[in-house]
N, C-alpha and C positions, 0 to 999 in steps of 0.2 A: 513390146510382148502384151498381149490382151488378156489381162486376168479375168475379167468379166465372161469372156466366151470360154475359159478354161474352167470357172465356176458353174457355169451354165452345164457344159458338158458332165462335169463330176456330179451335180446333182441329179441329171437325168440318169446317169450311169447308177448312182445310189437309190434312186427311186424304182429303177428296174430291178436293181437287186432284192430290194424289200418286197417288191411285187412277185418276184420269182420265189422267194422264200417264203411268203403268204401263201401262194397257190400250192407250193409243194406240202406246206403245212395242213393245208385243207384235204390232201390227199392221203394225209397219215404217214407219209413215209419218212418225212424228217422229222416228225413229232416224236415218235417212238425212241429215237436215237439220241436225241440232243436235248429235249426237255423233261426227260425221265427224271432228272434231279429234282424238278421243280413239282413233280407230282402229276404233271398236266399230261 
């Protein structure tokens, strides 16, 4: 097994998810539902 390639794919997926969440947060759709507890 090559754990290095698995780690690279995992970090790519994590980065993509973070990018996706930040994009949705900029649109204001995800923010109203999730970050309402923080007052943001």
